[in-house]
C-alpha positions in Angstrom: 0.0 0.0 0.0 1.3 3.4 -0.9 -0.3 6.7 -0.2 1.8 9.7 -1.5 0.8 13.3 -0.6 1.9 16.4 -2.4 0.9 20.0 -2.8 1.8 21.4 0.5 3.8 24.6 1.1 3.8 28.1 2.5 0.8 30.3 1.8 -0.4 33.7 3.0 -3.6 33.9 5.2 -6.6 33.8 2.8 -4.7 31.9 0.2 -5.4 28.6 -1.3 -3.7 25.3 -1.8 -4.6 21.9 -3.3 -3.3 18.7 -1.6 -3.1 15.4 -3.5 -2.9 12.0 -2.4 -2.0 9.2 -5.0 -3.1 5.7 -3.8 -2.1 2.3 -4.8 -1.9 -1.2 -3.7 -5.4 -1.6 -2.4 -9.0 -1.5 -3.6 -9.4 2.2 -4.0 -13.0 2.0 -5.2 -14.2 0.7 -1.9 -11.8 2.4 0.5 -12.9 5.0 3.2 -10.5 7.8 2.4 -9.7 10.7 4.7 -7.6 13.7 5.5 -6.1 14.4 8.8 -3.8 17.0 10.2 -1.5 17.4 13.1 -0.4 20.7 14.4 2.8 21.1 16.4 2.2 19.9 20.0 -1.4 18.8 19.2 -3.1 15.5 18.6 -4.0 14.4 14.9 -7.5 15.4 14.0 -9.9 14.6 11.2 -10.1 17.2 8.5 -12.4 15.4 5.9 -13.5 12.0 5.0 -15.3 10.4 2.0 -17.1 7.1 1.8 -16.2 5.8 -1.7 -19.3 3.4 -1.7 -21.9 6.2 -0.9 -19.9 9.3 -2.0 -20.8 11.1 1.3 -18.2 13.5 2.5 -18.0 14.9 6.1 -15.9 17.8 7.3 -14.5 19.0 10.5 -16.5 22.1 11.6 -13.4 24.2 11.6 -13.0 23.7 7.8 -16.6 23.5 6.6 -17.2 25.9 3.7 -13.5 26.3 3.2 -12.1 23.0 2.4 -13.4 20.5 -0.3 -12.5 16.9 -0.5 -12.7 15.1 -3.9 -11.8 11.8 -5.5 -10.7 10.8 -8.9 -11.3 7.1 -9.3 -9.6 6.8 -12.6 -6.3 8.4 -11.2 -6.9 6.8 -7.8 -6.2 10.1 -6.3 -8.0 12.1 -3.5 -7.7 15.9 -3.3 -8.1 18.5 -0.6 -8.9 21.9 -2.0 -8.2 24.4 0.8 -9.4 28.0 0.5 -9.4 31.0 2.7 -6.6 29.5 4.7 -6.0 30.6 8.3 -2.8 30.5 10.4 -4.5 27.9 12.5 -4.6 25.5 9.6 -1.0 25.2 9.8 -0.1 21.6 10.3 1.2 18.4 8.7 -1.6 16.9 6.6 -2.0 13.2 6.2 -4.0 11.1 3.8 -5.5 7.9 5.0 -7.2 4.8 3.6 -9.6 3.0 5.9 -7.7 4.7 8.9 -5.4 1.8 8.5 -2.9 3.1 6.1 -1.2 6.5 6.1 0.9 8.7 3.9 4.0 10.5 5.0 2.4 13.7 5.4 2.8 17.0 3.8 3.5 20.4 5.6 1.1 23.3 5.2 2.1 26.6 6.7 -0.1 29.6 6.7 1.7 32.7 7.5 2.3 36.3 6.4 
């Protein structure tokens, strides 16, 4: 199983970034995919999740209306479009499949 995140970086408050997570080694079409983040000194928290079977997406309250999770079943890639970023969004973002497999994480820093 491989989950490879990309797209992180430094962005100013109010800016946007799109994270990608390329998946391989498991049945992507039936996986429960999610994005999580962990800020320095804090516990890892759920950001967004999508049930591939139903298509339902859930978001943490703190990102609702600003973040959008989507899935490309052909490319076996999940995305996290982040808009109106705030300094408190600064964290390492992780992609997960079935909460059992995890990517290496990608740093997102929101700062002026």
